[in-house]
C-alpha positions as CSV (number, residue, x, y, z in Angstrom):
1,M,0.0,0.0,0.0
2,A,1.3,3.5,-0.9
3,L,0.9,6.0,1.9
4,T,1.3,9.7,2.3
5,S,0.5,11.1,5.8
6,S,0.6,14.7,6.6
7,I,-1.7,15.7,9.4
8,E,0.4,18.5,10.8
9,S,1.2,17.7,14.5
10,A,1.3,14.2,15.9
11,F,-2.2,12.6,15.6
12,G,-3.6,15.7,13.9
13,S,-6.8,17.0,15.5
14,R,-7.0,13.8,17.5
15,I,-10.4,13.2,16.0
16,Q,-10.9,10.0,14.0
17,V,-13.6,9.5,11.3
18,D,-14.1,6.1,9.7
19,G,-10.5,5.1,10.7
20,Y,-8.8,8.3,9.5
21,L,-7.2,10.9,11.7
22,L,-8.2,14.5,10.7
23,N,-5.8,17.3,10.0
24,N,-5.5,19.9,12.8
25,Q,-4.4,23.0,10.9
26,L,-5.5,25.1,8.0
27,T,-2.0,25.6,6.6
28,D,-3.0,24.3,3.2
29,F,-5.2,27.4,2.7
30,S,-4.0,30.9,2.0
31,L,-3.6,32.7,5.3
32,T,-4.7,36.0,3.7
33,A,-8.0,36.5,1.8
34,E,-6.8,39.3,-0.4
35,R,-3.5,40.2,-2.0
36,D,-2.9,43.4,-3.9
37,G,-6.6,44.2,-3.7
38,R,-7.6,40.9,-5.3
39,R,-9.2,37.9,-3.7
40,V,-6.8,34.9,-3.2
41,A,-8.1,31.8,-4.9
42,N,-7.3,29.4,-2.0
43,R,-8.6,31.7,0.7
44,L,-10.2,30.1,3.8
45,E,-14.0,30.1,3.6
46,P,-16.9,27.6,3.7
47,G,-16.9,25.1,0.8
48,K,-13.2,25.5,0.0
49,R,-10.9,22.5,-0.3
50,P,-7.3,22.7,1.0
51,L,-4.4,22.7,-1.4
52,S,-2.7,19.4,-1.0
53,S,0.5,17.8,-2.2
54,M,0.1,14.1,-1.3
55,A,1.6,11.7,-3.7
56,P,1.3,8.0,-2.7
57,T,2.7,6.3,-5.9
58,F,2.4,3.0,-7.6
59,I,4.9,2.4,-10.5
60,F,4.1,-0.3,-13.1
61,D,6.4,-1.8,-15.7
62,A,5.8,-2.0,-19.5
63,A,3.9,-5.3,-19.0
64,G,1.6,-3.7,-16.4
65,Q,3.2,-5.5,-13.4
66,L,3.6,-3.6,-10.2
67,H,7.2,-2.6,-10.0
68,A,7.4,-0.2,-7.0
69,V,5.3,1.5,-4.3
70,L,6.4,4.6,-2.4
71,G,5.1,7.5,-0.3
72,S,6.1,10.0,2.3
73,P,4.9,12.5,4.8
74,G,6.2,16.0,4.5
75,G,3.4,18.4,3.5
76,S,4.4,20.5,0.5
77,R,7.8,18.8,0.3
78,I,6.2,15.4,-0.5
79,I,6.2,15.8,-4.3
80,N,9.9,16.7,-4.2
81,Y,10.7,13.7,-2.0
82,V,8.7,11.2,-4.2
83,A,9.9,12.6,-7.5
84,R,13.6,12.5,-6.5
85,T,13.2,8.9,-5.3
86,I,11.5,7.8,-8.6
87,V,14.3,9.3,-10.7
88,S,16.9,7.7,-8.5
89,V,15.3,4.2,-8.9
90,L,14.2,4.3,-12.5
91,D,16.7,6.6,-14.2
92,S,19.8,6.0,-12.0
93,G,19.1,2.4,-11.1
94,L,19.7,2.8,-7.4
95,D,18.5,0.2,-5.0
96,P,15.8,1.3,-2.6
97,A,18.1,2.0,0.4
98,S,20.5,4.0,-1.7
99,A,17.7,6.0,-3.4
100,I,16.0,6.9,-0.1
101,A,19.3,7.7,1.7
102,M,20.2,10.5,-0.8
103,P,20.2,14.0,0.6
104,H,17.0,16.0,0.0
105,V,16.8,19.0,-2.2
106,G,13.8,20.8,-3.5
107,N,12.2,24.1,-4.4
108,R,8.6,25.2,-3.5
109,N,8.6,28.4,-5.6
110,G,11.2,30.2,-3.5
111,A,14.6,29.4,-2.2
112,T,16.1,26.1,-3.2
113,E,16.0,24.0,0.0
114,I,18.9,21.7,0.8
115,E,19.2,19.2,3.6
116,R,21.5,20.6,6.2
117,G,24.6,18.4,6.9
118,R,23.8,15.9,4.1
119,F,23.9,17.9,0.9
120,P,27.3,18.1,-0.8
121,E,28.8,21.6,-0.1
122,D,30.6,21.7,-3.5
123,V,27.2,21.3,-5.2
124,A,25.6,23.9,-3.0
125,K,28.3,26.4,-3.9
126,E,27.8,25.7,-7.6
127,L,24.1,26.3,-7.2
128,E,24.8,29.6,-5.5
129,R,27.2,30.5,-8.2
130,R,24.4,29.9,-10.7
131,G,22.1,32.3,-8.9
132,H,20.2,30.0,-6.6
133,E,19.2,31.3,-3.2
134,L,19.8,28.4,-0.9
135,Q,18.1,27.6,2.4
136,R,19.7,24.9,4.5
137,G,17.5,23.0,7.0
138,D,16.3,19.8,8.4
139,M,14.3,17.8,5.8
140,T,13.2,14.6,7.4
141,S,11.0,12.9,4.8
142,G,9.7,9.6,6.2
143,L,9.9,8.1,2.7
144,N,9.1,4.4,2.4
145,L,9.8,2.4,-0.8
146,I,9.4,-1.2,-1.9
147,V,10.7,-2.4,-5.3
148,R,10.1,-5.7,-7.1
149,H,13.3,-7.7,-7.8
150,A,13.8,-11.1,-9.3
151,N,13.6,-12.8,-5.9
152,G,10.8,-10.8,-4.4
153,W,10.5,-7.3,-2.9
154,I,13.2,-5.1,-1.4
155,G,12.1,-2.2,0.9
156,A,13.7,0.8,2.6
157,A,12.8,3.7,4.8
158,D,14.4,7.1,5.2
159,P,17.3,6.5,7.6
160,A,17.0,10.1,8.9
161,S,13.4,9.6,10.0
């Protein structure tokens, strides 16, 4: 089963409905209703749905067989975590543990975020030289991945979680 779980703080609102814990914050909505005199599309109001970036993922091979399953918590960083892992497994041929253990990097329409203490400093300096504004910080993903191999399945979880 692929899973993405982002419910803000531990156990979210602590309210469970049909086996699901409910989110406890409204951070997926715009915190301001207007910007530059115009109404913000994702403003908080009745009937609105929160912006979400969950990406539980199933990957199938050319024959239609399930090849891999992955997911991660991490709010708006989820898509970066999942996409990087897919590229690492499919394009670079990394095993699950190596793919998940790679340092995190991403951009959410602002500074390029790099994982403090794990991202290569020479690469960071080159990104800055090319004009990237970098923000170093903790980026615990909670990624989980299983991949089909000839003798069964191999799984891995983010070692920094």
